[in-house]
Structures are given as C-alpha cells and as structure tokens.
C-alpha positions in Angstrom: 123.2 87.6 64.7 120.2 85.6 63.4 120.3 84.7 59.7 118.2 82.7 57.3 119.7 79.8 55.5 118.5 77.3 52.9 116.8 74.2 54.2 118.8 72.1 51.7 122.0 70.6 53.2 124.6 68.1 52.0 124.8 65.1 54.3 128.3 65.7 55.5 128.0 62.8 58.0 127.0 60.3 55.3 129.9 61.1 53.0 132.7 61.3 55.7 131.4 59.0 58.4 131.9 61.8 61.0 129.4 62.2 63.8 128.3 65.3 65.6 128.7 65.2 69.4 125.0 65.1 70.1 122.7 64.3 73.1 119.0 63.7 72.9 116.9 65.5 75.6 113.5 64.0 76.2 110.7 65.4 78.4 108.1 62.9 79.4 105.1 62.4 81.6 103.4 59.3 80.3 103.3 55.7 81.5 106.7 55.0 80.0 105.7 52.6 77.2 106.4 55.0 74.3 109.3 56.5 76.2 111.1 53.1 76.5 110.5 52.3 72.8 111.8 55.7 71.7 114.9 55.3 73.8 115.6 51.7 72.6 115.3 52.9 69.0 117.7 55.9 69.6 120.1 53.5 71.3 120.0 51.2 68.3 120.3 53.8 65.6 122.6 56.2 67.4 124.4 54.2 70.1 127.1 56.8 70.8 124.7 59.7 71.6 123.8 60.2 75.3 120.1 60.3 76.1 118.8 62.4 79.0 115.2 62.0 80.2 113.4 64.4 82.5 110.2 62.8 83.7 107.3 64.3 85.5 106.2 61.6 88.0 103.2 63.6 89.2 101.4 62.3 86.1 102.8 58.7 86.0 105.8 57.0 87.7 108.6 55.9 85.4 110.4 52.6 85.4 114.0 53.6 85.8 115.7 50.2 85.6 115.0 49.6 81.9 116.1 53.1 81.0 119.2 53.1 83.2 120.1 49.6 81.8 120.3 51.4 78.4 122.6 54.0 79.8 120.0 56.7 80.0 120.4 59.6 82.4 117.0 59.8 84.2 116.1 63.1 86.0 112.9 63.7 87.8 111.1 67.0 87.4 110.9 68.9 90.7 107.5 70.4 89.6 104.4 69.2 87.8 104.6 70.0 84.1 101.5 71.7 82.8 100.7 72.4 79.2 100.4 76.1 78.3 102.5 77.6 81.1 106.2 78.1 81.8 106.8 74.7 83.5 107.8 72.9 80.4 110.2 75.6 79.4 111.7 75.5 82.9 112.2 71.8 82.5 114.2 72.4 79.4 116.3 75.0 81.0 117.1 72.5 83.8 118.1 70.0 81.1 120.3 72.5 79.4 122.1 73.3 82.7 122.5 69.6 83.5 124.1 68.9 80.1 126.4 71.9 80.4 127.6 70.5 83.8 127.7 66.8 83.1 128.1 66.0 79.3 130.8 66.7 76.8 128.6 67.3 73.8 128.3 70.1 71.3 124.6 69.8 70.3 121.3 68.7 71.9 118.1 67.6 70.1 114.8 68.3 71.9 112.2 65.5 71.9 109.1 64.3 73.7 108.1 60.7 74.3 105.6 61.1 71.4 108.3 61.8 68.9 110.0 59.1 66.7 112.9 59.1 64.2 111.9 59.1 60.5 115.4 59.0 59.0 118.7 57.4 59.9 120.6 59.2 62.6 123.3 60.0 60.0 120.8 62.5 58.5 120.5 64.5 61.8 124.3 64.3 62.4 124.9 65.6 58.9 122.6 68.5 59.5 124.4 69.4 62.7 127.8 69.1 61.1 126.7 71.4 58.3 125.3 73.9 60.8 128.6 73.9 62.7 130.5 74.5 59.4 128.2 77.4 58.7 128.8 78.8 62.2 125.2 78.3 63.1 124.3 77.7 66.8 120.7 76.6 66.4 118.3 74.9 63.9 114.9 76.4 64.8 111.9 77.1 62.6 111.3 80.5 64.0 110.2 84.1 63.1 109.6 87.4 64.8 105.9 87.3 65.7 105.1 90.1 63.3 106.7 88.1 60.4 105.0 84.7 61.0 103.9 83.7 57.4 100.5 82.3 58.3 98.2 85.2 59.2 96.1 83.2 61.6 99.2 81.9 63.5 100.7 85.4 63.4 97.5 86.9 65.1 97.6 84.1 67.6 101.2 84.7 68.5 100.6 88.4 68.9 97.7 87.7 71.2 99.7 85.2 73.3 102.9 87.3 73.9 101.7 90.9 73.9 99.1 90.3 76.6 99.5 89.3 80.3 97.2 86.6 81.5 95.6 85.5 84.7 94.0 82.1 85.4 90.3 82.1 86.1 89.0 79.8 88.9 87.3 76.7 87.6 83.7 76.3 88.7 83.0 73.2 86.5 79.8 74.8 85.3 79.8 73.0 82.0 79.9 69.6 83.6 76.7 70.4 85.4 74.8 71.7 82.4 72.9 69.6 79.8 74.6 69.1 76.5 72.5 71.7 74.5 73.3 74.4 77.1 77.0 73.5 77.0 77.0 74.0 73.2 75.2 77.3 73.6 77.7 78.5 76.3 80.6 77.6 74.1 79.1 79.3 71.1 78.6 82.5 73.1 82.1 82.4 74.4 83.5 81.9 71.0 81.6 84.9 69.7 82.9 87.0 72.6 86.5 85.9 72.0 86.2 86.6 68.3 84.7 90.1 68.9 87.4 91.1 71.3 90.1 90.1 68.8 88.4 91.6 65.7 87.8 95.0 67.4 91.3 95.0 68.8 90.1 95.4 72.3 92.9 95.4 75.0 91.3 92.3 76.6 91.6 88.7 75.5 90.0 85.5 76.8 91.2 81.9 76.4 88.5 79.3 77.3 89.4 76.3 79.4 90.7 73.2 77.4 89.7 70.2 79.5 91.4 67.8 77.2 94.8 69.5 77.8 94.0 70.4 81.5 94.3 74.1 80.7 92.2 76.5 82.8 90.5 79.6 81.3 92.5 82.7 81.3 91.8 86.4 80.8 94.5 88.7 79.5 95.1 92.4 79.3 97.4 94.1 76.7 100.7 94.7 78.4 101.6 98.4 78.9 105.2 97.5 78.7 106.9 94.4 77.2 110.5 93.3 77.1 110.5 93.5 73.3 111.8 96.3 71.0 112.1 96.8 67.3 115.7 95.4 67.4 114.9 92.7 69.9 111.4 91.3 69.0 109.5 88.4 70.4 110.1 85.3 68.4 107.8 82.3 67.8 108.7 78.7 66.9 107.2 75.2 66.9 109.1 74.4 70.2 111.1 71.4 68.9 114.6 72.1 67.7 118.4 71.5 68.1 120.8 74.0 69.7 124.5 73.9 70.3 126.5 74.3 73.6 127.0 78.0 73.1 123.3 78.7 72.6 122.5 76.5 75.6 124.9 78.6 77.7 123.3 81.8 76.4 119.8 80.7 77.3 120.8 79.4 80.8 122.7 82.6 81.6 119.9 84.9 80.3 117.1 83.3 82.3 119.2 83.2 85.5 120.3 86.9 85.1 117.0 88.3 83.8 114.1 87.4 86.2 112.0 90.2 84.7 112.0 88.4 81.4 111.0 85.2 83.0 108.2 86.9 85.0 106.8 88.4 81.9 106.7 85.1 80.0 105.2 83.4 83.0 102.0 85.4 82.3 101.8 84.7 78.6 100.1 81.8 76.8 102.2 78.8 75.8 105.6 80.5 76.5 107.4 77.3 75.4 106.9 78.5 71.8 108.6 81.8 72.4 111.0 82.3 75.3 114.0 80.3 74.1 113.8 81.3 70.5 113.5 84.9 71.6 116.7 84.7 73.7 118.5 83.0 70.8 117.0 85.0 68.0 118.0 88.3 69.7 121.5 87.3 70.9 124.1 89.3 69.0 126.6 86.5 68.8 124.3 83.6 67.9 123.3 82.5 64.4 120.2 80.5 63.6 119.3 78.2 60.7 115.6 78.8 60.4 114.3 75.3 59.6 112.4 72.4 61.2 113.9 69.0 62.1 110.4 67.6 62.7 107.4 66.6 60.5 104.3 68.0 62.3 100.8 68.2 60.9 98.1 70.4 62.3 94.5 69.7 61.1 93.1 72.0 63.8 95.7 74.5 65.1 93.2 75.7 67.7 93.1 72.3 69.4 96.6 72.6 70.8 97.4 69.1 69.6 99.0 68.1 66.3 97.7 65.2 64.4 98.7 61.6 65.4 100.4 59.9 62.5 99.1 56.5 61.4 100.3 53.7 59.1 98.9 55.6 56.1 101.5 58.4 56.8 104.6 56.2 56.9 105.6 56.6 53.3 105.3 60.4 53.4 107.2 60.6 56.6 110.1 58.5 55.2 110.1 60.6 52.1 110.2 63.9 54.1 113.9 63.7 54.7 113.4 65.1 58.2 115.0 63.3 61.1 112.0 63.2 63.4 108.2 63.4 63.4 105.5 64.1 66.1 103.3 63.0 67.3 102.5 59.3 67.6 99.9 57.6 69.7 100.0 54.3 71.5 99.3 52.2 68.3 102.6 50.3 67.8 102.0 49.4 64.1 103.2 52.8 62.7 106.3 52.6 64.8 106.9 49.0 63.7 106.9 50.1 60.1 109.2 53.0 60.8 111.6 50.7 62.6 111.6 48.2 59.8 112.8 50.9 57.3 115.1 52.7 59.7 116.9 49.7 61.0 117.4 48.4 57.4 118.8 51.8 56.3 121.0 52.0 59.4 122.5 48.6 58.7 122.9 49.5 55.0 124.8 52.7 55.8 127.1 51.0 58.3 127.9 48.1 56.0 
C-alpha cells in the first residue's frame, strides 16, 4: 500500500552511529572523468557501501582499472542506452537483478555520473533507517499522473503514458535548410503540437531533439492501457532509493508481465513511470513520497535539468538533501562541495 509521509525525518544514523546496508547504483555513458570523481567521493564519504556501475561503452569506453582498484563492481550494458526510450529502465532492472543475486544489502540509491553528494553520507543513511523503521520500501517523489501538482507536468505525463508512439524516420531536413526556414518549420511544428493537445485530439507529435539524440515520434491515444482506477500510472523524477523487497517486486513484475513492458516500450520517457507504477500499485509495498535529490528545471521542455555552478553551492549545502543533479565538467563546483563534505564527514566521525 502506498502512503504519503512527511519529508522531515530525524537523523537516526547521526544519533546512533548505525548505518543502513546500502549500495550505490550508477548508470553511465560518458568519458569516465566525472564517474571516477563521483566514485572516489563516495568511497571517501561512505567507504562501507558497495558501488555498482553499469556503463554503456557504445558512447565511450570506460577505464575499468581505476574503478576496480576502488572496489567498484563494473558491469557493461549489453545494449546502447538511449534517452527517452526503455533502454535506461532496462539497465536499472539489470542492476536490481545483479544486486539481488550478488550483494547482501537492504537498500540501493540510484545515481548517474552527473550526480554528486551534497550532504554527508550519514544523512542518507539516517533517511533510510527512518524509512525502514516506518516500514517504507521506497523513497520516491511520485504521484498518480492525474494527481501531479504542476498542471503543465500533469498534462505532459498524461500525454506520454496514455499514448502509444512510433518513431519517425529522420530525413535531416532541417540541416539542409537555411536558418530562417528552420525557425519557420519549428514554429509551425510547435503550433501543430499545441493545437493537437489543446483540442484533445487522439494524436500527439514529439519533435526530434538533436541535442538528446531523440528522434521525432507520433503517438495515438491507446485504446487500452494497463492502468485502472485502483492501479494508475505513476510519474516520478526517476532518481530514488528502494529496498530489497521493492527491487524483488520490480524484477519479478517485469519478468512475468511482458505486456506491461511492451506497453511502456511505446511510451515517451518510460524511465519516469514504469518502476514507480509497479511499486506504487503493489499492495504490500509502502512509499515515502519525497525526493533525495536537488534538481532544478529552468526549461522543463528541454529534457535537461540545469547544471549547477559555484553560485549554487551554498543553497545545495543548505538543502539538507543527500544528492543533487546535474553537474557539468567544471570541477570548481565539485571542489567546493568536497571541501565542505569532507570537513563534515571528518567532524562527524571524530
């Protein structure tokens, strides 16, 4: 049963010194520079927690020696991870299965290589111990799609998950047109997309996003969905912590229900819906509806959250949240975070 809880929690770990049995799961595809730095910081601030990396080498190869020297479990994705389709979610399901088979932990925290801690590890451990004491199995900021507080995001979620989409072939037309015509084409496309949505037509169009490598898609309202009044589709920000029982429930469901997987394969950005839908509708699982990440969106339609800079460090440290995303290649902001985090870690362990 999914229940709402307050986002305020006493830091059990800080007062008792106990640690949750936790593993960090990192999906990556970059050149490894940010990944290695994140792993080293996790190893320094939380040395007892296993770190498991699943890397997509079709984008960049990864240097395994430095990671394995730190005791990191390095897995290679068997498929190319693309933004916007089910490949990232399948990568997470593989990680869940691997953890269930190989690690003796109770919780996992999902991260990307562009995440970074913004509070001592004891804060996250305290949150997880409190969740365990409250019989919660997941800490996920999630809602049924019809109850998403922001009306714009609510409409977007309904469009993503109640329609079935097909990729359109790329003809690279815009690359061959002069800039004024490209702007005109994009304006016309935007008007068409808006009209289809406003008039509640059973067709939707997503334009290609070259920056994210996402092809254009056309969608038709599904005549039948796997959702019901009592088992709705859920939406989340895709970064969360779940316990072993929830991992097992997710792995078992996607293995035993291929129809559910096929349905989500034809939705937009299923990584923000499938796992929270399985957990949110499970009769024996409880969810604490809260975020463990600071994430800022200046333009939600871009598909990319803001990159934090040195000007954001004070606010991130004051947030009280264990992690933030995302961070770019500029090391200065991470240097400042490390300076504060390592000092706080040493102070708490003294």
